C-alpha positions as CSV (number, residue, x, y, z in Angstrom):
1,M,49.1,-53.9,4.4
2,N,52.8,-55.3,4.3
3,F,54.8,-53.3,6.5
4,S,58.4,-53.0,5.0
5,D,61.1,-53.1,7.3
6,V,64.0,-50.8,5.6
7,G,61.5,-48.2,4.1
8,G,58.7,-48.1,6.8
9,S,55.8,-47.5,4.7
10,A,52.6,-49.3,4.3
11,E,51.3,-50.6,1.2
12,V,48.1,-50.3,0.5
13,G,47.3,-51.9,-2.7
14,N,49.3,-50.1,-5.4
15,V,49.9,-46.8,-2.7
16,N,53.0,-46.7,-0.2
17,I,52.1,-45.1,2.2
18,S,54.7,-43.5,4.6
19,V,53.9,-44.4,8.0
20,F,55.2,-40.7,9.2
21,L,52.5,-39.4,6.9
22,I,49.2,-40.4,8.7
23,P,50.0,-39.0,12.1
24,I,50.7,-35.6,10.1
25,V,47.2,-36.2,8.0
26,L,45.3,-37.2,11.5
27,F,46.6,-34.0,13.3
28,I,45.4,-32.2,9.8
29,C,42.1,-34.0,9.9
30,V,41.6,-33.4,14.1
31,A,42.5,-29.5,13.2
32,M,40.3,-29.3,10.3
33,M,37.6,-31.2,12.7
34,V,38.1,-28.2,15.9
35,V,38.1,-25.4,13.4
36,A,34.9,-26.4,11.9
37,I,33.1,-27.1,15.0
38,V,34.1,-23.8,16.4
39,G,32.6,-22.1,13.1
40,I,29.1,-24.0,13.5
41,V,29.3,-22.7,16.9
42,H,30.1,-19.5,16.3
43,W,27.6,-19.4,13.1
44,S,24.7,-20.5,15.5
45,K,25.4,-17.6,18.2
46,A,25.7,-15.3,15.8
47,R,22.1,-16.3,13.8
48,D,20.6,-16.5,17.8
49,K,21.9,-12.6,17.7
50,E,20.1,-11.8,14.9
51,L,17.4,-13.6,15.6
52,Q,17.0,-11.8,18.8
53,Y,17.5,-8.6,17.5
54,H,14.7,-8.6,14.9
55,Q,12.6,-9.7,17.0
56,D,13.4,-6.7,19.5
57,L,12.8,-4.5,16.5
58,R,9.7,-6.2,16.0
59,I,8.7,-5.3,18.8
60,R,9.4,-1.4,18.6
61,E,7.7,-1.7,16.0
62,M,4.4,-3.0,17.3
63,E,5.0,-0.5,20.0
64,H,5.1,2.6,17.8
65,Q,2.2,1.4,15.5
66,L,-0.3,1.3,18.8
67,K,1.1,4.6,19.8
68,M,0.7,6.2,16.3
69,K,-3.2,4.5,16.4
70,G,-3.6,6.0,19.9
71,L,-2.2,9.5,18.9
72,E,-4.4,9.1,15.8
73,V,-7.9,8.3,18.3
74,E,-6.7,11.8,20.1
75,L,-6.3,14.2,17.2
76,E,-9.5,12.8,15.4
77,K,-11.2,13.2,19.2
78,A,-9.3,17.2,19.0
79,K,-11.4,17.6,15.7
80,Q,-14.6,17.0,17.0
81,K,-14.5,19.3,19.8
82,S,-13.3,21.8,18.4
83,V,-16.3,21.4,15.5
């Protein structure tokens, strides 16, 4: 890597990279990393809420089925008593 006193650039192979461009690219990369981390955390929390919702829905469904079976048993008992 050669630093030119006049141009203020670093030469890597055949590519000239401005010394002022490196902090900008670094800042953009750090910002993208922060956005990615926040996105992953938000997605994870949303997924946890969705799983909790489905679990609660399944519990309510099972309670409803149990209640319906109890009502069917009572209905059968009532039919047998009336016969």
